[in-house]
N, C-alpha and C positions, 0 to 999 in steps of 0.2 A: 504493499499500500504506501502511496506517496505521502509526503507532509502535508498535503491539503486534507483541509477537515471536511468531511462529508456532513450533511445536515443531521443524521444521527449521532456524531461523535460528543463525547462530553469534554474531550480534550485531546490535544496534537498527539499523535502517536509516538511512543517514548517517553511520554510525560510521566514523571514518579507518581506512583499510585493509581496507574492504569493498566489496563490490559485489553486485549483484543477479544471480541465475543461476536458469536456468530448474530447476523442482523435479525430481530424477531419479527420485522415487517415481510422480507421475503424468504426466512428460513434459511439463510446462507446462500440462496441461489444467485442473488444479485439482479434479478428479473422479476417482474411483477407483469402479467400481460403482454409479454414480449418487448418490454421497455427496461431501460435500466430501474433498478429500485431508487426512489426518491430519497430513502433515509440512509443507505449506505453508498449511493453513488454507484452503484453497479458492482462493487468489492464483495457484496456478502458478507463484511466484516465492519463492525463498528468498534470504536475505541471508548470504553467505560471506566469509571473510576470503580475501584476494588475496594471492597468493604475490609474495615478493619476495628480494631480495638474493642 
């Protein structure tokens, strides 16, 4: 994945305290109705904060 944020990303890739997860909108396929998923930008992956503490 590039350093650009997809609409579903909570932070830029590589940000401490984050990790990649499967996009829940497209279930990781990157596509919805034949078009790129608007949440993940077509990658199937989003960057989310990971819980702690």
